[in-house]
BAGU-760339 format. One record per residue (C-alpha): x, y, z; residue in one letter. Coordinates in Angstrom, 3 decimals. Example, Ala and Ser with C-alpha at 12.3 -4.5 7.8 and 13.67 -1.06 7.14 Angstrom:
<site c1="12.300" c2="-4.500" c3="7.800" resn="a"/>
<site c1="13.670" c2="-1.060" c3="7.140" resn="s"/>
END
This chain:
<site c1="227.433" c2="-21.090" c3="16.018" resn="m"/>
<site c1="230.054" c2="-22.630" c3="18.180" resn="g"/>
<site c1="233.013" c2="-24.982" c3="18.136" resn="a"/>
<site c1="232.812" c2="-28.577" c3="19.331" resn="i"/>
<site c1="235.370" c2="-28.976" c3="22.118" resn="l"/>
<site c1="236.778" c2="-31.943" c3="24.044" resn="i"/>
<site c1="238.955" c2="-31.998" c3="27.137" resn="r"/>
<site c1="242.567" c2="-33.113" c3="26.731" resn="c"/>
<site c1="243.099" c2="-35.881" c3="29.310" resn="p"/>
<site c1="246.773" c2="-34.903" c3="29.674" resn="t"/>
<site c1="246.459" c2="-31.134" c3="30.190" resn="t"/>
<site c1="242.783" c2="-30.929" c3="31.239" resn="n"/>
<site c1="242.332" c2="-28.036" c3="28.771" resn="e"/>
<site c1="239.558" c2="-27.730" c3="26.173" resn="l"/>
<site c1="240.593" c2="-28.480" c3="22.589" resn="v"/>
<site c1="238.549" c2="-27.833" c3="19.418" resn="p"/>
<site c1="237.896" c2="-30.888" c3="17.239" resn="v"/>
<site c1="237.709" c2="-28.780" c3="14.070" resn="g"/>
<site c1="233.918" c2="-28.714" c3="13.714" resn="i"/>
<site c1="231.758" c2="-25.599" c3="14.044" resn="d"/>
<site c1="228.010" c2="-26.091" c3="14.340" resn="t"/>
<site c1="224.843" c2="-24.722" c3="15.897" resn="d"/>
<site c1="223.155" c2="-25.971" c3="19.072" resn="k"/>
<site c1="220.380" c2="-27.884" c3="17.301" resn="e"/>
<site c1="222.794" c2="-29.753" c3="15.017" resn="s"/>
<site c1="225.096" c2="-30.575" c3="17.941" resn="f"/>
<site c1="222.201" c2="-31.961" c3="19.974" resn="e"/>
<site c1="221.117" c2="-34.111" c3="16.993" resn="a"/>
<site c1="224.535" c2="-35.776" c3="16.642" resn="l"/>
<site c1="224.566" c2="-39.494" c3="17.484" resn="p"/>
<site c1="226.761" c2="-40.592" c3="20.382" resn="n"/>
<site c1="229.236" c2="-42.669" c3="18.379" resn="v"/>
<site c1="233.023" c2="-42.582" c3="18.442" resn="e"/>
<site c1="234.343" c2="-40.007" c3="15.995" resn="a"/>
<site c1="237.729" c2="-39.873" c3="14.324" resn="r"/>
<site c1="240.493" c2="-39.156" c3="16.838" resn="a"/>
<site c1="241.726" c2="-35.571" c3="17.084" resn="v"/>
<site c1="245.430" c2="-34.701" c3="17.206" resn="r"/>
<site c1="245.746" c2="-32.517" c3="20.294" resn="c"/>
<site c1="247.749" c2="-29.315" c3="19.762" resn="p"/>
<site c1="248.519" c2="-29.181" c3="23.491" resn="l"/>
<site c1="250.024" c2="-32.615" c3="24.174" resn="c"/>
<site c1="250.562" c2="-33.978" c3="20.652" resn="g"/>
<site c1="248.573" c2="-37.183" c3="21.265" resn="k"/>
<site c1="245.509" c2="-38.428" c3="19.377" resn="d"/>
<site c1="242.291" c2="-38.322" c3="21.423" resn="h"/>
<site c1="239.282" c2="-40.400" c3="20.370" resn="p"/>
<site c1="235.993" c2="-38.733" c3="21.283" resn="w"/>
<site c1="232.235" c2="-39.005" c3="21.074" resn="s"/>
<site c1="229.406" c2="-36.534" c3="21.624" resn="k"/>
<site c1="229.285" c2="-37.668" c3="25.253" resn="e"/>
<site c1="232.853" c2="-36.329" c3="25.688" resn="d"/>
<site c1="232.183" c2="-33.028" c3="23.931" resn="a"/>
<site c1="230.663" c2="-29.649" c3="24.628" resn="i"/>
<site c1="229.578" c2="-26.893" c3="22.267" resn="l"/>
<site c1="231.599" c2="-23.782" c3="22.957" resn="g"/>
<site c1="230.029" c2="-20.467" c3="22.049" resn="t"/>
<site c1="231.678" c2="-17.535" c3="20.404" resn="t"/>
<site c1="231.151" c2="-14.116" c3="21.881" resn="c"/>
<site c1="231.645" c2="-11.153" c3="19.610" resn="r"/>
<site c1="231.948" c2="-7.656" c3="21.024" resn="p"/>
<site c1="229.160" c2="-5.276" c3="20.121" resn="i"/>
<site c1="230.320" c2="-1.843" c3="19.085" resn="r"/>
<site c1="228.494" c2="1.096" c3="20.573" resn="a"/>
<site c1="227.167" c2="3.610" c3="18.070" resn="k"/>
END
């Protein structure tokens, strides 16, 4: 699983759009404009599509036994 991320055009930082999904589901998404995301970094609304997004992965530490 991972979070769908877009790049804030103001700060150039990655911002989550609020959707977590797996690689196969992300790749199957159509490239249509999605609802704009309110950016927590700059406060503006950013429209986005799959073309603008990446799937970020979550790394969890593995505890040694």
